[in-house]
TIFINU-383171 format. One record per residue (C-alpha): residue in three letters; x, y, z; residue number from 1. Coordinates in steps of 0.001 Angstrom, whole numbers, plus 500000, padded with zeros to 6 digits. Example, Ala and Ser with C-alpha at 12.3 -4.5 7.8 and 13.67 -1.06 7.14 Angstrom:
! TIFINU-383171
(r 'ALA', (512300, 495500, 507800), 1)
(r 'SER', (513670, 498940, 507140), 2)
***
This chain:
! TIFINU-383171
(r 'MET', (851435, 237995, 876980), 1)
(r 'ALA', (854705, 239760, 876645), 2)
(r 'GLY', (857855, 237775, 876667), 3)
(r 'GLU', (860388, 238044, 879682), 4)
(r 'VAL', (863289, 240305, 878733), 5)
(r 'LEU', (865147, 240166, 881611), 6)
(r 'ARG', (865353, 237748, 884341), 7)
(r 'LEU', (867489, 236877, 887248), 8)
(r 'ARG', (867262, 233956, 890157), 9)
(r 'GLY', (869022, 234146, 893083), 10)
(r 'VAL', (871596, 236334, 891687), 11)
(r 'GLY', (874728, 237468, 894066), 12)
(r 'VAL', (877910, 239401, 893842), 13)
(r 'LYS', (880740, 239029, 895916), 14)
(r 'ARG', (883740, 241630, 895282), 15)
(r 'GLU', (887077, 241213, 897964), 16)
(r 'GLY', (884947, 239369, 900776), 17)
(r 'ALA', (881553, 241926, 900219), 18)
(r 'SER', (878497, 240631, 899068), 19)
(r 'LEU', (877071, 243523, 896956), 20)
(r 'LEU', (873956, 241820, 895994), 21)
(r 'ARG', (872465, 238930, 897836), 22)
(r 'ASP', (869716, 236680, 896639), 23)
(r 'VAL', (868470, 238937, 894025), 24)
(r 'THR', (865293, 237513, 891815), 25)
(r 'TRP', (863626, 240033, 889209), 26)
(r 'THR', (861917, 239819, 886101), 27)
(r 'VAL', (861803, 242642, 883416), 28)
(r 'ASP', (858839, 241674, 880971), 29)
(r 'GLU', (858862, 243135, 876966), 30)
(r 'GLY', (857432, 247150, 877616), 31)
(r 'ASP', (858227, 247895, 881147), 32)
(r 'ARG', (859319, 250787, 882430), 33)
(r 'TRP', (861250, 249907, 885676), 34)
(r 'VAL', (863097, 252109, 887670), 35)
(r 'VAL', (865567, 250917, 890555), 36)
(r 'VAL', (866015, 253182, 893724), 37)
(r 'GLY', (867993, 253324, 896576), 38)
(r 'PRO', (870548, 254726, 898938), 39)
(r 'ASN', (874316, 254980, 897932), 40)
(r 'GLY', (876173, 251448, 898151), 41)
(r 'ALA', (872737, 249676, 897534), 42)
(r 'GLY', (873893, 247660, 894365), 43)
(r 'LYS', (872134, 249849, 891869), 44)
(r 'THR', (874841, 249880, 889212), 45)
(r 'THR', (875999, 246694, 889755), 46)
(r 'LEU', (872273, 245300, 889270), 47)
(r 'LEU', (872611, 247681, 885782), 48)
(r 'GLN', (875929, 246103, 885063), 49)
(r 'ILE', (874737, 242489, 885040), 50)
(r 'ALA', (871373, 243968, 883192), 51)
(r 'ALA', (874298, 245339, 880721), 52)
(r 'ALA', (876030, 241722, 879890), 53)
(r 'MET', (879278, 243396, 881766), 54)
(r 'LEU', (879214, 241846, 884735), 55)
(r 'HIS', (878881, 237894, 885721), 56)
(r 'PRO', (877138, 237226, 888901), 57)
(r 'SER', (878693, 235128, 891839), 58)
(r 'GLU', (875968, 233030, 892169), 59)
(r 'GLY', (872510, 232415, 890793), 60)
(r 'SER', (871424, 232646, 886612), 61)
(r 'VAL', (870728, 235831, 884445), 62)
(r 'GLU', (868996, 235771, 881299), 63)
(r 'ILE', (869129, 238721, 878996), 64)
(r 'LEU', (866791, 238537, 875762), 65)
(r 'GLU', (866725, 235253, 875865), 66)
(r 'GLU', (870099, 234557, 876281), 67)
(r 'GLU', (871506, 232955, 879516), 68)
(r 'LEU', (875224, 234743, 880569), 69)
(r 'GLY', (878025, 232233, 880576), 70)
(r 'ARG', (875995, 230309, 877885), 71)
(r 'THR', (876174, 233057, 875247), 72)
(r 'ASP', (878616, 235328, 873150), 73)
(r 'VAL', (878382, 238986, 875182), 74)
(r 'PHE', (879966, 240596, 872061), 75)
(r 'GLU', (876948, 239520, 870236), 76)
(r 'LEU', (874334, 240281, 873253), 77)
(r 'ARG', (875373, 243449, 874134), 78)
(r 'PRO', (874549, 245529, 870646), 79)
(r 'ARG', (870966, 244343, 871307), 80)
(r 'ILE', (871150, 246323, 874551), 81)
(r 'GLY', (871471, 250089, 874791), 82)
(r 'ILE', (873343, 251703, 878278), 83)
(r 'ALA', (874233, 255110, 878786), 84)
(r 'SER', (876291, 255440, 882150), 85)
(r 'SER', (879494, 257532, 883210), 86)
(r 'ALA', (881622, 254805, 883062), 87)
(r 'VAL', (880844, 254376, 879489), 88)
(r 'ALA', (881345, 258317, 878916), 89)
(r 'GLN', (884287, 258237, 880675), 90)
(r 'LYS', (885770, 255951, 877805), 91)
(r 'VAL', (884994, 258184, 875347), 92)
(r 'PRO', (888285, 259277, 873159), 93)
(r 'ALA', (889292, 262463, 873786), 94)
(r 'GLY', (889145, 263521, 870201), 95)
(r 'GLU', (885883, 261938, 869484), 96)
(r 'THR', (882783, 264088, 867986), 97)
(r 'VAL', (879440, 263703, 869667), 98)
(r 'LEU', (878278, 262430, 865905), 99)
(r 'ASP', (880600, 259701, 866213), 100)
(r 'VAL', (880173, 259287, 869930), 101)
(r 'VAL', (876197, 258513, 868755), 102)
(r 'LEU', (876948, 256567, 865578), 103)
(r 'THR', (879596, 254469, 867485), 104)
(r 'GLY', (876776, 253087, 869553), 105)
(r 'SER', (875314, 250695, 866567), 106)
(r 'TYR', (877923, 248870, 867367), 107)
(r 'ALA', (878578, 248874, 870944), 108)
(r 'ILE', (881769, 250103, 870977), 109)
(r 'LEU', (883718, 253500, 871667), 110)
(r 'GLY', (886375, 255099, 869262), 111)
(r 'ARG', (885424, 255555, 865453), 112)
(r 'TRP', (887790, 253600, 863487), 113)
(r 'ARG', (887279, 252058, 859681), 114)
(r 'GLU', (883633, 251242, 859934), 115)
(r 'GLU', (880858, 252455, 857409), 116)
(r 'TYR', (877800, 254405, 858187), 117)
(r 'GLU', (874940, 255067, 855943), 118)
(r 'SER', (873135, 258148, 854991), 119)
(r 'THR', (870298, 256333, 857156), 120)
(r 'ASP', (872546, 256277, 860028), 121)
(r 'LEU', (873775, 259352, 859843), 122)
(r 'ALA', (869916, 260635, 859714), 123)
(r 'ARG', (868914, 258606, 862798), 124)
(r 'ALA', (872001, 259852, 864786), 125)
(r 'ILE', (870572, 263227, 863961), 126)
(r 'GLY', (867267, 262603, 864693), 127)
(r 'LEU', (867786, 261321, 867904), 128)
(r 'LEU', (870215, 264409, 868985), 129)
(r 'ASP', (867416, 266641, 868440), 130)
(r 'ALA', (864892, 264368, 870033), 131)
(r 'LEU', (866846, 265219, 872875), 132)
(r 'GLY', (867519, 268773, 872695), 133)
(r 'CYS', (871005, 268744, 871562), 134)
(r 'SER', (871461, 267913, 868048), 135)
(r 'GLU', (873305, 271748, 867521), 136)
(r 'LEU', (875876, 269811, 869130), 137)
(r 'VAL', (876922, 267315, 866058), 138)
(r 'LYS', (880109, 268564, 865731), 139)
(r 'ARG', (881360, 269428, 869158), 140)
(r 'ARG', (883769, 267018, 870765), 141)
(r 'PHE', (882189, 265301, 873601), 142)
(r 'VAL', (885265, 266238, 875886), 143)
(r 'THR', (884160, 270118, 875930), 144)
(r 'LEU', (879992, 269422, 876865), 145)
(r 'SER', (878899, 270244, 879808), 146)
(r 'GLU', (877505, 267535, 882062), 147)
(r 'GLY', (873789, 268133, 880955), 148)
(r 'GLU', (875068, 267652, 877410), 149)
(r 'ARG', (876791, 264637, 878348), 150)
(r 'LYS', (874024, 262890, 879506), 151)
(r 'ARG', (871956, 263571, 876564), 152)
(r 'VAL', (874164, 262592, 874077), 153)
(r 'GLN', (874856, 259369, 876153), 154)
(r 'ILE', (871059, 258735, 875899), 155)
(r 'ALA', (871179, 259066, 872450), 156)
(r 'ARG', (873860, 256764, 871867), 157)
(r 'ALA', (872013, 254159, 873693), 158)
(r 'LEU', (868942, 254414, 871580), 159)
(r 'MET', (870956, 254596, 868130), 160)
(r 'PRO', (871027, 250733, 867988), 161)
(r 'ASP', (867238, 250426, 868372), 162)
(r 'PRO', (868138, 248279, 871491), 163)
(r 'GLU', (865593, 245830, 872561), 164)
(r 'LEU', (866505, 246811, 876270), 165)
(r 'LEU', (867506, 250731, 877432), 166)
(r 'LEU', (869658, 251027, 880754), 167)
(r 'LEU', (870024, 254562, 882189), 168)
(r 'ASP', (872080, 254795, 885266), 169)
(r 'GLU', (871529, 257599, 887104), 170)
(r 'PRO', (870966, 259840, 884084), 171)
(r 'ALA', (869933, 263225, 886059), 172)
(r 'ALA', (872831, 262857, 888345), 173)
(r 'GLY', (874787, 266116, 888618), 174)
(r 'LEU', (872274, 268242, 886545), 175)
(r 'ASP', (870754, 271814, 887621), 176)
(r 'LEU', (867142, 271972, 888704), 177)
(r 'GLY', (866502, 273195, 884938), 178)
(r 'GLY', (868420, 270787, 883488), 179)
(r 'ARG', (867210, 268193, 885445), 180)
(r 'GLU', (863681, 268808, 884597), 181)
(r 'ASP', (863951, 268908, 880903), 182)
(r 'LEU', (866051, 265514, 880555), 183)
(r 'VAL', (862900, 264193, 882833), 184)
(r 'ARG', (860217, 265583, 880887), 185)
(r 'ARG', (861956, 263977, 877541), 186)
(r 'LEU', (862334, 260696, 879367), 187)
(r 'GLY', (859014, 260889, 880224), 188)
(r 'VAL', (857863, 261011, 876153), 189)
(r 'LEU', (860244, 258191, 875653), 190)
(r 'ALA', (858982, 256191, 878768), 191)
(r 'ASN', (855101, 256743, 877030), 192)
(r 'ASP', (856009, 255598, 873441), 193)
(r 'PRO', (854743, 252083, 872858), 194)
(r 'THR', (857723, 251873, 870213), 195)
(r 'ALA', (859795, 252745, 872912), 196)
(r 'PRO', (862575, 249681, 873956), 197)
(r 'THR', (862065, 248232, 877661), 198)
(r 'THR', (863785, 250486, 879728), 199)
(r 'VAL', (865510, 250232, 883251), 200)
(r 'MET', (866583, 253523, 884977), 201)
(r 'VAL', (868648, 253510, 888232), 202)
(r 'THR', (868409, 256670, 890404), 203)
(r 'HIS', (868641, 257939, 893892), 204)
(r 'HIS', (865665, 259779, 894096), 205)
(r 'VAL', (861958, 259819, 893233), 206)
(r 'GLU', (862033, 263193, 892168), 207)
(r 'GLU', (863576, 261948, 888849), 208)
(r 'VAL', (861366, 259146, 887980), 209)
(r 'PRO', (859630, 259945, 884801), 210)
(r 'ASP', (856055, 260066, 884143), 211)
(r 'GLY', (855302, 256934, 882226), 212)
(r 'PHE', (857510, 254211, 884414), 213)
(r 'THR', (855467, 251344, 885334), 214)
(r 'HIS', (857667, 249521, 888122), 215)
(r 'ALA', (859950, 250237, 890808), 216)
(r 'LEU', (862423, 248002, 892485), 217)
(r 'LEU', (864196, 249524, 896050), 218)
(r 'LEU', (867201, 247723, 897019), 219)
(r 'ARG', (869051, 248398, 900220), 220)
(r 'LYS', (872536, 246837, 900855), 221)
(r 'GLY', (872453, 244856, 898133), 222)
(r 'GLU', (869145, 243398, 898626), 223)
(r 'ILE', (865294, 244207, 897288), 224)
(r 'VAL', (863226, 245686, 899535), 225)
(r 'ALA', (860255, 245592, 897268), 226)
(r 'ALA', (859602, 244874, 893681), 227)
(r 'GLY', (856176, 245779, 891528), 228)
(r 'LYS', (854175, 248263, 890481), 229)
(r 'VAL', (855230, 251414, 890834), 230)
(r 'ASP', (852293, 252787, 892771), 231)
(r 'GLU', (852578, 249262, 895223), 232)
(r 'VAL', (856367, 250044, 895842), 233)
(r 'PHE', (856720, 253586, 896396), 234)
(r 'THR', (854848, 253903, 899505), 235)
(r 'PRO', (855993, 255593, 902682), 236)
(r 'ALA', (856122, 252476, 904619), 237)
(r 'HIS', (858537, 251088, 901697), 238)
(r 'LEU', (860800, 253716, 901163), 239)
(r 'THR', (861337, 254038, 904777), 240)
(r 'ASP', (862554, 250972, 904846), 241)
(r 'CYS', (864732, 251068, 901956), 242)
(r 'PHE', (866390, 254722, 903320), 243)
(r 'GLY', (866165, 254102, 906595), 244)
(r 'ILE', (864517, 257364, 907836), 245)
(r 'PRO', (860535, 257930, 908166), 246)
(r 'LEU', (859600, 259359, 904975), 247)
(r 'THR', (856228, 260826, 903600), 248)
(r 'VAL', (855573, 260365, 899900), 249)
(r 'ASP', (852898, 262278, 897350), 250)
(r 'ARG', (852707, 262101, 893657), 251)
(r 'GLN', (851359, 265050, 891415), 252)
(r 'ASN', (850843, 265133, 887813), 253)
(r 'GLY', (852186, 261605, 887572), 254)
(r 'ARG', (855537, 262760, 889398), 255)
(r 'TRP', (857243, 261468, 892597), 256)
(r 'TYR', (858213, 263473, 895913), 257)
(r 'ALA', (859329, 262236, 898861), 258)
(r 'ARG', (859908, 264290, 901874), 259)
(r 'ALA', (861351, 263520, 905852), 260)
(r 'ALA', (858196, 262452, 907878), 261)
(r 'TYR', (859776, 264593, 911294), 262)
***
């Protein structure tokens, strides 16, 4: 039986009097591919920050890779987790090259300094960029890239340390149709690879869920609406409750589609 990679029990997060998450109990097992879906303000990014050991809950308990938040050194834990998010991208130094953005993911740091990398590290970084269709960007400065290019580089960076847990925060946000479909296809290849890390992806749209994702969690106003196997969660009733409007749901060739029912 697969071990637990992530375990939340009764987790709540409060900031300035507002409840961002309420009584969230959730378990992610080794090998799972989870997608977290919900409207703006549902608490999706807050949940991912907890999973990344970047945020401690106001209440409840969190175990990540068998380490309990509050009782472990997060600086030793974070390199075991790969995360791609706009919050990380915004902290990349202005002069940083794409290659160095990916390489520094090995140490969960931003900004190359005096750390040394071996030829195997360089080969891995370039191989990951190639797998994501952007190896030609290796010498470019990160700040000069398009939104779609940045998304791919961020995912390569997140995979660089060979993480045990991969977290993707809205990887297709801001992409045009062609860019989105290409990225979703590549993420589907990753999701179907049995050697890939346990993955949690956040999105607003079921259309952005790649083939190969096994589980889904629906959030609304900081609370779980439904969680479980993806085909049991992505139902008209559950999605209607989550987004607050009547929705129909369809699935074709492994991809999901939702439309208003009126």
